[in-house]
C-alpha positions in Angstrom: 0.0 0.0 0.0 1.4 3.4 -0.9 1.3 6.6 1.1 -2.2 8.2 1.5 -3.8 4.9 0.6 -5.4 4.2 3.9 -9.1 4.1 4.7 -10.4 7.4 3.5 -13.2 7.3 6.1 -10.7 7.4 8.9 -10.2 10.9 10.6 -7.3 12.8 9.0 -4.6 13.6 11.5 -2.6 16.7 11.2 1.0 16.1 10.1 2.1 18.7 12.6 0.7 16.5 15.4 2.0 13.4 13.7 5.5 14.8 13.4 5.6 15.8 17.0 4.5 12.3 18.0 6.8 10.6 15.6 3.8 8.9 14.1 4.7 8.3 10.4 1.6 6.2 9.8 -0.6 9.2 10.7 1.5 11.4 8.3 0.3 9.4 5.4 -3.3 10.4 6.0 -2.6 13.9 4.7 -0.8 12.8 1.6 -2.5 12.1 -1.8 -3.3 8.4 -2.4 -0.6 6.5 -4.2 0.3 2.9 -5.0 3.7 1.2 -5.3 5.1 1.5 -8.8 3.4 4.7 -9.5 5.5 7.5 -11.1 4.8 10.9 -9.5 6.3 14.2 -10.5 7.2 16.7 -7.8 7.0 20.4 -8.7 8.3 22.5 -5.8 8.1 26.2 -5.3 6.7 29.0 -3.3 3.7 29.5 -5.7 3.6 33.1 -4.6 1.2 33.3 -6.3 0.2 30.2 -8.2 -0.8 31.0 -11.8 -1.7 29.5 -15.2 1.9 29.1 -16.1 2.4 26.6 -13.3 -0.6 24.6 -14.5 0.7 24.7 -18.1 4.2 23.3 -17.2 2.5 20.7 -15.0 0.4 19.4 -17.9 3.5 19.4 -20.1 5.4 17.4 -17.5 2.7 14.9 -17.2 2.7 14.4 -21.0 6.4 14.6 -21.7 7.8 12.5 -18.8 5.1 9.8 -18.7 4.0 10.7 -15.2 1.0 9.0 -13.5 0.4 12.0 -11.2 2.0 15.3 -10.3 2.2 17.0 -6.9 2.7 20.6 -6.3 4.9 21.0 -3.2 4.0 24.5 -1.9 6.9 25.4 0.3 6.9 27.4 3.6 9.6 29.5 2.0 12.5 29.4 -0.4 15.9 29.1 1.5 17.6 30.9 -1.4 15.3 34.0 -1.2 15.9 36.8 1.3 12.2 37.8 1.7 9.5 35.4 2.7 6.4 34.6 0.6 2.7 35.2 1.4 1.3 33.0 4.3 1.2 29.4 3.4 -2.5 29.0 4.0 -3.2 31.8 1.4 -1.0 30.2 -1.2 -2.4 26.7 -0.6 -6.0 28.1 -1.0 -5.1 29.9 -4.2 -3.3 26.8 -5.6 -6.3 24.5 -4.8 -8.7 27.1 -6.4 -6.6 27.1 -9.6 -6.0 23.4 -10.0 -8.9 21.4 -11.4 -7.0 18.5 -13.0 -7.6 14.9 -12.0 -3.9 14.0 -11.9 -2.5 17.1 -10.1 -2.5 17.4 -6.3 -1.6 20.3 -4.1 0.4 19.6 -0.9 2.2 21.4 1.9 4.3 18.4 2.8 7.4 20.4 3.6 5.6 22.5 6.3 4.0 19.3 7.7 7.2 17.3 7.9 9.4 20.2 9.0 11.8 19.9 6.0 13.1 23.0 4.3 15.4 21.6 1.6 14.5 19.4 -1.4 16.9 16.6 -0.4 15.4 16.3 3.0 11.8 16.4 1.6 12.7 13.6 -0.9 14.1 11.5 1.9 10.8 12.0 3.9 8.6 11.2 0.9 10.6 8.0 0.0 10.3 6.9 3.6 6.5 7.6 3.7 5.7 6.2 0.2 7.7 3.0 -0.3 7.6 1.7 -3.8 6.5 5.0 -5.4 8.9 6.4 -8.1 9.3 10.1 -7.7 10.6 12.5 -10.4 11.9 15.9 -9.4 10.7 18.6 -11.8 12.3 22.0 -12.4 13.0 24.7 -14.9 16.3 25.3 -16.8 16.9 28.4 -14.7 17.0 26.2 -11.6 19.4 23.7 -13.3 21.8 26.6 -13.9 22.0 27.2 -10.1 21.4 23.7 -9.0 24.9 23.3 -7.6 24.0 25.9 -5.0 21.2 23.8 -3.5 21.9 22.0 -0.3 22.8 18.3 -0.9 22.2 18.7 -4.6 24.2 15.6 -5.5 22.0 13.6 -3.2 18.9 14.8 -5.1 20.4 13.6 -8.5 21.6 10.4 -7.0 18.2 9.7 -5.4 15.5 10.5 -8.0 15.3 11.1 -11.7 15.1 14.8 -12.6 13.0 16.3 -15.4 14.0 19.8 -16.7 11.5 21.9 -18.5 12.9 24.9 -20.5 11.8 27.7 -22.7 13.4 27.5 -26.2 16.7 29.3 -26.0 17.6 28.3 -22.4 19.3 25.1 -23.4 22.9 26.5 -23.7 23.0 28.1 -20.2 21.6 24.9 -18.7 24.1 22.7 -20.5 27.0 24.8 -19.2 25.9 24.5 -15.6 28.1 22.5 -13.1 25.4 20.0 -12.4 24.8 19.3 -16.2 28.5 18.8 -16.8 29.1 16.6 -13.8 26.1 14.4 -14.6 26.4 14.5 -18.3 26.6 10.7 -18.6 23.3 10.4 -16.8 21.4 12.6 -19.3 18.5 10.9 -21.1 17.9 12.1 -24.7 14.8 14.2 -25.2 13.1 11.6 -27.4 13.3 9.1 -24.5 11.7 11.5 -22.0 8.7 9.2 -21.5 11.0 6.6 -19.9 12.5 9.0 -17.3 10.3 7.9 -14.4 11.3 4.3 -14.9 15.0 4.9 -14.9 17.1 4.5 -11.8 18.9 7.6 -10.5 21.0 9.3 -11.5 19.0 10.1 -14.6 17.9 13.5 -15.9 16.2 14.7 -19.1 15.9 18.2 -20.7 12.9 19.1 -22.8 11.9 22.3 -24.5 8.3 23.3 -23.8 6.4 26.4 -24.9 6.0 28.8 -22.0 3.3 31.2 -21.1 4.2 34.9 -20.7 3.4 35.1 -17.0 5.3 34.9 -13.7 4.7 35.2 -10.0 7.1 38.1 -9.8 5.1 40.1 -12.4 1.8 39.3 -10.7 3.2 40.6 -7.4 4.6 43.7 -8.9 1.4 44.5 -10.7 -0.6 44.3 -7.5 -2.7 41.5 -8.8 -1.6 39.3 -5.8 -2.1 40.9 -2.4 -0.3 39.1 0.4 -2.4 38.5 3.6 -1.1 38.8 7.1 1.2 36.1 8.4 
């Protein structure tokens, strides 16, 4: 049985309470249902705010990487950013209001497990969801600075990584330290559907059309008003 696959009639226990009690079984109640062997893409970010562009690349990832499902991991905050995002509850509510896709789930697993870095989050998910094959998803701009992430090698050595890029970003991504060091683990674009079934290290770079929208632009335009923390 995968994570979140328990009796859905049972009362859902807060992961905050479960973490304090060291009760990992209770933690699985708050995760989307899964089953062993399933391939699930993970798209992490602050989603401050979530927008149609996030939904667009999620659909592309489902299609290009042969994913069964995709989870948005709405983070408490980005360790690489100096200023914090809007309150987590506000961003979670906005994400859930935006997503109406049968294979995309919105989660706040990092806040609930107390993890703040991707490597630690992946370790927690693999422990909670035995048999599930996770794929980390990110943009080419993140690949360019991936070597700055905490335990970045552990991430590449633990799960396959799918990189989605605007046309024209390929050169800078190829020159990144992570891309050079793990060049032998790169999967050709025409084999992207097989990424989730490959053992790590494995990564694949695909070009996808991007929407002309960003969280930064929405914040600067005043469209997104942050609530009180």
